[in-house]
C-alpha positions in Angstrom: 3.1 8.9 25.5 5.0 7.7 22.4 7.6 9.9 20.7 8.0 9.2 17.0 9.8 10.1 13.8 13.2 10.7 12.6 15.1 13.9 13.4 14.5 15.5 10.0 11.9 16.6 7.6 11.2 14.5 4.4 13.9 14.8 1.7 11.4 16.7 -0.4 10.9 19.4 2.2 14.7 19.6 3.0 15.3 20.2 -0.8 13.0 23.2 -0.6 14.8 24.6 2.3 18.1 24.2 0.5 16.9 26.0 -2.7 15.3 28.8 -0.8 11.7 28.1 -1.5 11.0 27.2 2.2 12.3 28.5 5.5 14.1 26.5 8.2 10.9 24.9 9.3 9.8 23.8 5.9 7.2 26.5 5.4 7.1 27.8 1.9 8.1 31.4 1.5 5.4 32.1 -1.1 2.6 31.0 1.2 0.0 33.6 1.8 -2.8 33.6 4.4 -5.6 32.2 2.2 -6.1 28.6 1.0 -6.3 28.0 -2.8 -9.7 28.7 -4.5 -12.2 25.9 -3.7 -10.0 24.2 -1.0 -11.5 23.9 2.5 -10.0 26.6 4.7 -8.7 24.2 7.3 -6.1 23.0 4.8 -3.6 25.2 3.1 -2.3 23.1 0.1 0.1 25.4 -1.8 3.1 23.3 -2.8 5.4 22.7 -5.8 2.6 21.9 -8.3 2.8 19.7 -11.4 -1.0 20.0 -12.0 -4.3 19.6 -10.3 -6.6 17.5 -12.4 -9.2 14.8 -12.3 -8.3 11.2 -11.6 -4.9 10.1 -12.9 -4.0 6.6 -14.0 -0.9 4.8 -12.9 -0.3 1.1 -13.9 2.0 -1.9 -13.9 1.3 -5.3 -15.5 -2.4 -6.1 -15.3 -3.1 -3.5 -12.5 -4.4 0.0 -13.1 -5.0 2.5 -10.2 -6.9 5.7 -10.6 -6.0 8.5 -8.1 -7.8 11.7 -7.6 -5.7 14.4 -5.9 -8.5 16.9 -5.9 -10.9 14.6 -4.1 -9.0 13.9 -0.9 -5.9 12.2 -2.7 -8.0 9.1 -2.8 -8.0 6.0 -5.0 -11.2 6.0 -7.1 -10.4 2.6 -8.8 -8.1 -0.4 -8.4 -8.5 -2.8 -11.3 -6.5 -6.0 -11.2 -6.8 -8.4 -14.2 -10.3 -7.0 -14.9 -11.6 -7.2 -11.4 -12.6 -4.0 -9.6 -11.2 -4.1 -6.0 -12.4 -0.7 -4.7 -16.0 0.5 -4.4 -16.3 3.8 -6.5 -18.5 6.8 -6.2 -22.2 6.4 -6.4 -25.3 8.5 -5.9 -26.1 9.0 -2.2 -22.6 8.2 -0.9 -20.8 10.8 1.1 -17.1 11.4 1.1 -16.5 8.9 3.9 -18.2 6.1 2.0 -16.2 5.2 -1.2 -12.9 4.7 -2.7 -9.6 4.3 -0.7 -8.5 7.4 1.1 -5.8 8.6 3.5 -6.7 9.4 7.1 -4.6 12.2 8.5 -3.7 13.9 10.9 -5.9 11.5 12.9 -7.7 8.3 12.1 -11.1 7.1 13.4 -13.2 9.2 15.9 -12.1 11.9 18.2 -14.6 12.0 21.1 -16.8 15.1 20.8 -14.2 16.6 18.5 -12.1 17.8 21.3 -8.4 17.2 21.1 -6.3 17.7 24.2 -2.6 18.3 24.3 -0.3 19.6 27.0 -3.1 21.1 29.1 -5.0 22.8 26.2 -8.2 21.7 24.6 -8.8 22.3 20.9 -12.3 22.0 19.3 -12.1 20.3 15.9 -14.9 20.4 13.3 -17.5 17.6 14.2 -17.8 16.1 10.7 -19.5 13.0 12.1 -21.6 14.5 14.9 -21.1 14.4 17.8 -17.5 13.4 16.9 -14.6 14.4 14.6 -13.8 11.5 12.3 -11.0 10.3 9.9 -9.1 13.6 9.8 -10.0 16.0 7.1 -7.6 15.2 4.2 -10.1 12.9 2.5 -12.1 16.0 1.4 -9.2 18.3 0.8 -7.4 19.1 -2.5 -4.0 17.6 -2.5 -1.3 18.9 -4.8 0.8 16.7 -7.1 4.4 16.8 -6.1 5.6 14.1 -8.5 4.3 11.6 -11.0 5.5 8.7 -13.2 3.8 5.9 -15.1 3.5 3.8 -12.0 3.6 6.2 -9.0 2.2 9.5 -7.8 3.3 11.7 -4.9 0.8 14.3 -3.4 1.3 16.9 -0.8 -1.0 18.6 1.7 -0.3 21.4 4.2 -2.0 21.2 7.6 -3.6 24.4 8.8 -6.4 25.7 11.2 -8.7 24.5 12.6 -6.1 21.7 13.0 -4.1 23.5 15.7 -0.6 22.4 14.6 1.5 23.1 11.5 2.8 20.3 9.3 3.0 18.9 5.9 1.9 15.4 4.6 3.1 13.4 1.6 1.0 10.6 0.2 2.6 8.3 -2.2 0.8 5.6 -4.3 2.9 3.3 -6.3 2.0 0.1 -8.2 3.9 -2.9 -9.2 2.6 -5.9 -11.2 1.9 -7.8 -7.9 0.9 -5.1 -5.4 0.0 -1.5 -4.8 1.8 0.4 -2.0 0.6 3.5 -0.1 3.0 5.6 2.1 2.1 8.5 4.3 4.7 10.8 5.9 3.6 13.6 8.3 6.3 16.1 8.9 5.5 18.2 12.0 6.4 21.8 12.2 4.9 22.0 15.6 4.8 19.1 18.1 1.6 17.3 17.7 -0.4 14.1 18.7 -1.0 12.5 15.3 -2.2 9.3 13.6 -2.4 8.2 10.1 -4.1 5.5 8.2 -6.1 4.4 5.2 -9.8 3.8 4.7 -10.4 1.3 1.8 -13.9 0.3 0.7 -13.5 -3.1 -1.0 -16.2 -3.6 -3.5 -18.9 -6.1 -2.8 -19.5 -8.9 -3.7 -16.5 -10.0 -1.8 -15.6 -12.2 1.1 -13.2 -10.9 3.7 -11.2 -12.9 6.2 -9.2 -11.7 9.2 -8.0 -12.9 12.5 -7.0 -10.8 15.5 -5.9 -11.5 19.0 -7.7 -8.7 20.5 -10.6 -6.2 20.0 -11.2 -3.0 21.6 -14.7 -2.9 23.4 -16.8 -0.2 21.8 -18.7 2.2 24.0 -22.3 3.5 23.4 -20.8 6.6 21.8 -18.8 4.5 19.2 -15.4 5.2 21.0 -13.4 2.4 22.5 -13.6 2.1 26.2 -10.0 0.9 26.5 -11.0 -2.6 27.5 -9.9 -5.5 25.3 -12.5 -8.3 24.6 -12.9 -11.3 22.5 -12.9 -10.4 18.8 -16.2 -10.6 16.8 -16.3 -11.5 13.1 -19.7 -10.2 11.9 -21.7 -7.0 12.3 -18.8 -5.0 13.4 -17.6 -1.5 13.4 -14.6 -2.1 15.7 -10.9 -1.6 16.3 -8.6 -4.7 16.4 -5.0 -5.3 17.4 -2.6 -8.2 17.3 -3.2 -9.6 13.7 -2.8 -13.4 13.7 -2.8 -13.6 10.0 -2.8 -11.2 7.1 -6.3 -9.9 6.3 -7.5 -10.9 3.0 -10.3 -10.2 0.6 -11.6 -12.6 -2.1 -13.5 -11.5 -5.3 -15.1 -14.6 -6.5 -12.8 -17.2 -8.1 -10.8 -14.6 -10.0 -8.8 -12.6 -7.4 -7.7 -12.7 -3.8 -5.8 -9.8 -2.2 -3.9 -9.7 1.1 -3.4 -6.7 3.2 -0.1 -5.7 4.8 0.9 -2.7 6.9 3.3 -1.5 9.6 0.3 0.1 11.4 -0.5 -1.3 14.8 -4.2 -1.3 14.7 -7.0 -2.2 12.2 -10.6 -1.1 12.1 -13.1 -3.3 10.3 -16.6 -2.1 9.3 -19.0 -4.4 7.5 -22.3 -2.4 7.8 -22.9 -1.4 4.2 -24.2 -3.3 1.2 -21.8 -1.7 -1.3 -18.4 -2.5 0.4 -16.5 -3.7 3.4 -13.7 -1.8 5.2 -10.5 -3.1 6.6 -8.5 0.0 7.7 -4.9 0.0 8.9 -4.3 2.8 11.5 -1.3 3.9 13.5 -3.4 4.0 16.6 -7.0 3.3 17.9 -9.9 5.7 17.7 -9.5 8.6 20.0 -5.9 7.6 20.3 -4.5 11.2 20.2 -6.2 11.8 23.5 -6.1 8.3 25.1 -2.7 7.1 24.0 -1.0 10.0 22.1 1.8 9.4 19.6 3.7 12.7 19.8 5.5 13.8 16.7 8.2 16.3 17.7 8.7 19.5 15.7 11.1 18.7 12.8 10.3 15.0 13.0 7.9 12.8 11.1 5.4 10.0 11.4 5.6 7.4 8.6 3.4 4.4 7.8 2.8 2.2 4.8 0.1 -0.1 3.5 0.1 -2.6 0.7 -2.5 -4.6 -1.2 -1.0 -7.6 -2.7 -2.3 -10.2 -5.2 
């Protein structure tokens, strides 16, 4: 088991404790038992609120990013020099299938939706039957914590049926040559956790990637734990040991490279509208098979950048 995080809550939460709007665990003192109207009950999202609105624009140079806090804190558009990088919403697409969204408090699939921790089993909602998949933050309403012309910080509280308390911050910031994403999960209870991002890169595009290892995928879609020779086509698989930065080319106009301090990448090329190259802090079913434990009062932080 891996134990992660610093020995403190994020600065934003520490400030709330100092000014009396949160208790010593970072729980806001004005929180009641119910989630905000229209928010899935398994997330409590009360927080210091600037506003909750439709997609907001941040920009720098020739890049504009649209972020929708109310729709899973996801990027709905990334336009660089007139080229659309992210596949947007369209008729017939579910919440898993468009934009660029954060995956938290786990990434990828949890087998049968059963999370095991210290001898206890917790049944999670099976949002991709028979499994739980990609956390639940992608269809929750995030609250805006801070915003500027080139950055936005969103906040989300974790609550049942996720069995552990915590708060997540998702920061999206853009500079003329890149967009950067940061996730910080501050645990109020010890928990096995993962974070990551799920970008849908808009076709037509050409993806290139090279990894030293690929996890064998079982019949149930979950890695078996065995490492095999990587494939490059017809894949929905988890990879490790990148030998080069993954890249996506959009015709002759734009090439982006992908960078992250995440240890694993999942690649999915099975849809006509987009291709996914997803950085994750652990493999599918990792919270059970190789749990990264975030101690109470500590945090798990990861970042992801798209550069051009």
